[in-house]
Structures are given as structure tokens and as C-alpha cells.
C-alpha positions in Angstrom: 33.9 67.0 157.5 35.2 64.8 154.9 32.1 62.6 155.1 29.8 65.7 154.7 30.8 66.3 151.0 29.8 62.9 149.5 26.5 63.3 151.3 25.8 66.8 149.9 26.8 65.8 146.2 24.3 62.8 146.6 21.6 65.0 147.7 22.1 67.4 144.8 21.9 64.7 142.3 18.5 63.3 143.6 17.2 66.8 143.8 18.2 67.3 140.0 16.7 64.1 139.0 13.3 65.1 140.7 13.2 68.5 138.8 13.7 66.9 135.2 10.4 67.0 133.3 9.0 63.8 132.1 9.1 63.4 128.3 6.3 61.5 126.6 7.2 58.1 125.2 8.6 58.5 121.6 6.5 55.9 120.2 3.3 57.5 121.6 4.1 60.8 120.0 4.9 59.3 116.5 1.6 57.3 116.6 -0.3 60.3 117.2 1.3 62.4 114.5 0.9 59.6 112.0 -2.8 59.3 112.9 -3.3 63.1 112.5 -1.6 63.2 109.1 -3.7 60.2 107.8 -7.0 61.8 108.7 -5.9 65.2 107.0 -4.9 63.3 103.7 -8.1 61.5 103.5 -10.2 64.7 104.0 -8.3 66.6 101.4 -7.7 63.8 98.7 -10.9 61.9 98.8 -14.3 63.2 97.7 -17.4 61.4 96.8 -19.6 62.3 93.8 -23.1 62.4 95.2 -26.1 61.7 92.7 -28.4 64.7 92.2 -31.3 65.7 90.0 -30.8 68.9 88.0 -33.7 71.1 87.0 -35.5 69.8 84.0 -36.5 71.8 81.0 -39.7 71.3 79.2 -40.4 71.8 75.6 -36.8 72.5 74.5 -36.6 73.0 70.7 -33.4 72.1 68.7 -33.6 72.3 65.0 -33.4 68.9 63.4 -33.0 67.3 66.8 -35.8 65.4 68.7 -35.4 66.1 72.3 -36.3 63.4 74.8 -35.0 65.0 78.0 -33.2 68.2 78.9 -31.6 69.7 82.1 -30.2 73.0 83.0 -26.8 72.9 84.8 -25.5 76.4 85.7 -25.3 78.2 82.5 -25.4 75.2 80.3 -28.0 72.8 79.0 -27.8 69.1 78.8 -30.1 67.5 76.1 -30.6 63.9 75.2 -32.4 62.8 72.0 -31.6 61.9 68.4 -31.5 63.5 65.1 -34.7 63.5 63.1 -34.8 60.7 60.6 -36.3 61.1 57.0 -38.8 58.5 56.1 -37.2 56.2 58.6 -33.8 56.3 57.0 -30.6 57.5 58.4 -29.8 61.0 57.1 -26.9 63.4 58.0 -25.5 64.1 60.5 -26.2 60.6 61.5 -24.3 58.1 59.5 -24.4 54.2 59.5 -21.6 54.0 61.9 -22.8 56.8 64.2 -26.5 57.1 64.8 -29.1 56.8 67.6 -29.6 58.6 70.9 -26.9 60.9 71.9 -26.0 63.6 74.5 -25.6 67.3 73.6 -24.1 70.3 75.6 -25.5 73.7 74.9 -24.2 77.1 76.1 -26.2 79.9 77.6 -27.4 81.1 74.0 -28.6 77.4 73.2 -25.7 76.9 70.7 -24.7 73.2 70.5 -21.0 73.1 71.8 -20.6 69.3 72.2 -22.3 66.3 70.5 -21.5 62.8 71.6 -21.3 59.7 69.5 -24.6 57.9 68.9 -25.7 55.0 71.0 -26.8 53.0 67.9 -30.2 51.0 68.4 -30.2 51.4 72.1 -33.9 52.0 73.4 -32.5 53.9 76.4 -30.0 56.6 76.8 -30.7 58.1 80.3 -28.4 60.5 81.9 -27.7 60.2 85.6 -25.8 63.2 87.4 -23.1 63.0 90.1 -21.5 65.9 91.8 -18.1 66.4 93.5 -18.9 69.1 96.0 -15.2 69.8 96.7 -14.2 71.0 93.1 -17.7 71.3 91.5 -17.1 68.7 88.7 -20.0 66.6 87.6 -20.0 62.9 86.2 -22.7 62.1 83.8 -23.6 58.5 83.4 -26.0 57.7 80.4 -27.7 54.4 81.2 -28.1 52.2 78.1 -30.6 49.5 77.5 -32.2 47.4 74.7 -34.6 44.8 76.2 -32.0 44.6 79.0 -29.4 47.0 80.5 -26.0 47.0 79.1 -23.8 49.6 80.9 -23.4 53.3 80.2 -21.4 56.0 78.8 -19.6 58.3 81.3 -18.8 62.1 80.8 -17.0 64.6 82.7 -18.5 68.1 82.9 -15.9 70.7 84.1 -16.0 74.4 84.0 -18.6 74.4 81.2 -16.9 71.9 79.0 -17.6 68.1 78.6 -15.5 65.1 77.8 -16.4 61.5 77.0 -14.3 59.5 79.4 -15.4 56.0 78.4 -17.8 53.2 78.7 -18.7 51.3 81.9 -19.3 47.9 80.2 -20.8 46.3 83.4 -24.0 45.7 85.0 -25.2 43.8 88.3 -26.0 40.1 87.9 -29.6 41.0 88.7 -32.2 41.8 85.9 -34.1 44.0 88.4 -31.3 46.4 88.8 -29.1 48.4 86.5 -25.6 50.0 86.5 -26.9 53.3 88.0 -28.6 51.5 90.8 -25.3 50.1 92.2 -22.8 52.8 91.1 -20.7 54.6 93.5 -18.0 57.2 92.4 -15.2 59.0 94.3 -12.1 61.1 93.3 -8.9 60.3 95.1 -5.6 62.2 94.2 -5.5 62.3 90.4 -8.1 59.4 89.8 -11.8 59.1 89.5 -12.8 55.6 90.7 -16.1 53.9 89.9 -17.1 51.1 92.2 -20.1 48.8 92.3 -22.4 47.9 95.2 -23.3 44.4 94.2 -21.9 40.9 95.1 -22.0 39.6 91.4 -21.4 41.5 88.3 -21.7 41.0 84.5 -19.0 42.1 82.3 -19.5 43.0 78.6 -23.5 42.8 79.2 -24.3 43.8 75.5 -22.2 41.1 74.0 -22.5 37.4 73.4 -19.6 36.6 75.4 -20.7 38.0 78.7 -18.7 37.2 81.8 -20.3 36.7 85.2 -18.0 37.2 88.2 -17.8 37.8 91.9 -17.4 41.3 92.8 -13.8 41.3 94.4 -13.3 45.1 94.5 -13.9 45.5 90.7 -13.3 49.0 89.6 -13.2 51.3 86.6 -10.4 54.0 87.2 -10.0 57.1 85.2 -6.6 58.7 85.5 -7.7 61.8 83.2 -6.2 60.0 80.1 -8.0 56.7 79.9 -10.7 54.6 81.7 -9.6 51.1 82.5 -11.3 48.2 84.3 -9.5 46.8 87.3 -10.5 43.4 88.6 
């Protein structure tokens, strides 16, 4: 009888061990959770700006302003052109420091609510449009050129208002392509990031002291206060 009690105790212990559920390895669970969180944050925080072509407006008339191109975006109109010159001379509102082709924003009554700085003697000031489909914001990049391309001005169109965020003073090291041919834009957290799909880049393309460099993740980053080059 004395030998029976240890045997019963041992049998009970073995039975309890068999009934215990198997927990998954701790490392495996943590890896899965981290992976899920990473995917969610990328989906929420990162958004690409996709290039699109808004509806064009023909024969738009603005008093004293020669319209070269005009586009309809929501209730607003984007127009590009220049103020009319008198006998080939600069006249107000142009000045010797602020003249040339420029961008205008008009409201639904065709009233001018924004006028950009003039682009000087640039032959080309051509707007390209990029939209963030998550928040509806639009980036406008006006490609500039003389006999050659020399970067572009970037604007942020948001809820019917527009802001000049800076100049992208950069071009591909390829005369057959322009900035807007290689430009990629995304929004991540509180920044808008401009990257360039080219192996070699030209910095300060409109200046005498140009810099040719390999594209090692060269970026312009706008933090809603300033636009800065990172290289």
C-alpha cells in the first residue's frame, strides 16, 4: 500500500503535463506583431503624389495679363503667363526685379487670389501637376528653361489656397530630359519628399558654377516651413 501512493502521484503529474496547452514561442509572436505594425504605419504615413493632367481652359481672358496656359482644378483656375508689356518695356505690376512668366490662382469668380514671383527671362514656365489621393493636396512644379532646362518652382495647392514652397534647383545630367521627367514625390509623416530617378544629377543648372554629381539618394525635403536639399 505504501508503494501505491508514489505511483499514483507520478501518474497524476504526467497527466497534468499532457493537458497543458502549448504556448507559441515568444520570439515568433513578437516578430509577427512588429511586422503587422510596420505594414500599417507605411500604409497610413506614406502617400505618393501621382502626376495628372487637369482639364485645360481655352481662351481665358485676364485683363492686362497674357495667358499662355490655363487649367481647371476644382473651383479654382490655374493660369500661367505674363503681364502685358508696353512698347517692349517693363511696366507695373512688373518691376526690374520681378518680371516674366508667372503663375496665378483664380477663384470661382475668376478673381486673382494669388500671384507668384516672375520667372525673369525664362522662355518656359510649364506647370506639372501631382496629387496626393489620401488628402487631396496637389503639388505644382513649374519647369523652367532658357535654351536648356534649369529646375522648377514648387507650389502646394491645399483647400483652395496656394503656397510657393521653394525652388528645385536641379536637373538630370542628360540634355534630353528635364526635372519633371525624373521627379518622384511622396508625403511621409509631416514631410514632402522630392526624389529623382536618374543616376547623375546637375545642381544649380542655371548658374555658372554648376555641380555634377552621382545620385546617392539626393532629395529635397519640405517640412512645411522650408525646402532643403539633402545629399
